[in-house]
C-alpha positions in Angstrom: 0.0 0.0 0.0 2.0 3.0 -1.3 0.1 5.6 0.6 1.0 3.9 3.9 4.6 3.4 2.8 4.9 7.1 2.0 3.4 8.0 5.5 5.8 5.7 7.2 8.8 7.2 5.3 7.6 10.8 5.9 6.5 10.6 9.6 8.0 7.4 11.0 11.0 7.6 13.2 13.6 4.8 13.2 14.7 4.4 16.9 16.9 1.4 16.3 17.3 -1.5 13.8 14.3 -3.2 15.5 12.1 -0.3 16.5 10.0 2.0 14.3 8.0 4.8 16.0 4.7 5.7 14.1 2.8 7.2 17.0 2.2 10.5 15.1 -0.3 8.7 12.7 -1.1 5.1 13.8 -0.9 4.3 17.5 -1.1 7.5 19.6 -2.3 10.2 17.3 -4.4 8.9 14.4 -4.5 10.1 10.8 -8.2 9.5 10.0 -7.8 9.7 6.2 -5.0 7.2 6.2 -6.9 5.0 8.6 -9.9 5.1 6.3 -7.7 4.0 3.3 -6.3 1.2 5.5 -9.8 0.0 6.3 -10.8 0.1 2.7 -7.7 -1.9 1.7 -8.4 -4.6 4.3 -12.0 -4.8 3.3 -11.0 -5.2 -0.4 -8.4 -7.9 0.4 -10.9 -9.9 2.6 -14.2 -9.0 0.7 -14.8 -12.7 -0.4 -14.1 -14.2 3.1 -17.6 -13.8 4.5 -16.3 -12.0 7.6 -18.8 -11.7 10.4 -16.6 -10.2 13.2 -13.2 -8.4 13.4 -11.0 -9.2 16.5 -8.2 -6.9 17.6 -6.3 -5.9 20.7 -6.7 -2.6 22.6 -5.7 -0.1 21.8 -3.6 0.3 18.6 -5.6 -2.2 16.6 -8.9 -0.5 17.2 -8.7 2.3 14.7 -7.8 0.2 11.6 -10.3 -2.5 12.7 -13.2 0.0 13.0 -12.4 1.4 9.5 -12.4 -2.1 8.0 -15.5 -3.0 9.9 -17.4 0.0 8.5 -16.5 -1.3 5.0 -17.4 -4.9 5.8 -20.5 -4.0 7.8 -19.5 -6.1 10.8 -18.8 -5.5 14.5 -15.4 -5.1 16.1 -14.4 -7.0 19.3 -11.2 -6.0 21.1 -9.3 -8.0 23.6 -8.9 -6.1 26.8 -5.6 -6.0 28.5 -6.8 -4.8 31.8 -9.5 -6.2 34.1 -12.8 -4.3 34.1 -15.6 -4.4 36.7 -18.0 -5.4 33.9 -15.7 -8.0 32.2 -15.5 -10.6 34.9 -17.4 -13.8 33.9 -17.7 -16.1 30.9 -14.4 -14.9 29.2 -12.1 -16.3 26.6 -8.5 -15.4 27.8 -5.0 -15.8 26.7 -1.6 -14.3 27.5 0.3 -12.1 25.0 3.9 -10.9 25.2 4.5 -7.4 23.9 7.8 -7.0 22.2 7.7 -3.2 22.4 6.7 -3.0 26.0 8.7 -6.1 27.1 5.8 -7.3 29.2 3.1 -10.0 29.1 -0.6 -9.2 29.3 -3.6 -11.3 30.0 -6.2 -10.4 27.4 -9.9 -11.3 27.5 -13.0 -11.0 25.5 -16.6 -11.9 26.6 -18.0 -15.2 25.4 -21.1 -13.2 24.3 -19.5 -11.7 21.2 -17.9 -14.5 19.2 -19.5 -17.9 18.6 -18.7 -21.0 16.6 -20.8 -19.6 13.8 -18.6 -16.6 13.2 -15.9 -16.0 10.6 -13.3 -13.8 12.2 -10.7 -11.5 10.7 -7.9 -10.5 13.1 -6.5 -7.0 12.5 -3.5 -5.4 14.4 -1.2 -2.4 13.9 2.2 -4.2 14.0 3.5 -7.7 13.4 7.0 -8.4 14.9 7.5 -11.7 16.6 3.8 -12.8 16.1 2.9 -13.1 19.8 -0.2 -10.8 19.6 -1.5 -12.6 16.5 -0.9 -16.0 18.1 -2.8 -14.8 21.2 -5.7 -13.7 19.2 -5.6 -16.9 17.1 -5.8 -18.8 20.5 -8.9 -16.9 21.4 -10.5 -17.6 18.0 -9.7 -21.3 18.5 -11.3 -21.2 22.0 -14.5 -19.8 20.5 -14.8 -22.5 17.8 -15.2 -19.8 15.1 -13.5 -19.9 11.7 -10.4 -17.7 11.2 -10.6 -16.0 7.8 -7.1 -14.4 8.1 -4.9 -11.8 9.7 -4.6 -8.2 8.6 -1.5 -6.3 9.7 -0.9 -2.6 9.0 2.9 -2.8 9.4 4.9 -6.0 9.3 8.5 -6.1 10.4 9.7 -8.6 7.7 13.1 -8.9 9.3 11.5 -10.5 12.4 10.0 -14.0 12.6 6.3 -13.3 13.1 5.2 -13.2 9.5 7.3 -16.3 8.6 5.9 -18.2 11.6 2.2 -17.4 10.7 2.7 -18.1 7.0 4.4 -21.5 7.8 1.5 -22.4 10.0 -0.8 -21.8 7.0 -2.6 -18.7 8.1 -3.7 -16.2 5.5 -1.7 -13.1 6.3 -2.2 -9.7 4.6 0.3 -7.1 5.6 -0.2 -3.6 4.1 3.4 -2.6 4.4 6.3 -5.0 5.0 9.5 -3.4 6.3 12.6 -5.4 5.2 15.1 -3.4 7.2 15.6 -0.3 9.5 19.4 -0.2 9.0 21.2 3.1 9.8 17.9 4.9 10.1 16.8 4.1 6.6 13.5 2.3 6.0 13.4 -0.4 3.2 10.2 -2.0 2.2 10.1 -5.6 0.9 8.6 -4.7 -2.5 11.4 -2.1 -3.1 14.2 -4.7 -2.9 13.3 -6.1 -6.3 13.1 -2.7 -8.0 
């Protein structure tokens, strides 16, 4: 997705060879026009998958998920990382390790919102080592629902998450795949062959 690549190159900050900061448009401050384009792209890529629900994690996955959900006309469910007084019983839970925050979080969703009759699309902002996606896949498996695929806004192609998910046979659609962040320069996978 060229528009996303341009935004990453223009406003993204390379903090190290493993860390890209995109909080000015994706996961702290949100660029609504870009997010709308991202949602439209996910909806186009998964339009024939008969999606009935989108599943994401709070909080960075919510914006792209909502925009895709508007296009697909389906609800969004987000896994909560923190206990709530209203989210206490009949939960699907799993533990997810955050590469960026270097912590593990127990995430939960209510059993009321996904059933074995659903076809679920997982959407998240980043894919690095694949732990968030695997946690959300675990929740989908607990529900008995079908997993249509995984939509990722930015994949770090130089880390193992994408390879792991593809090797396990999951449909993975990443809108921008970063091949390297060497010396502060961003290289996208599709640019390597140019």
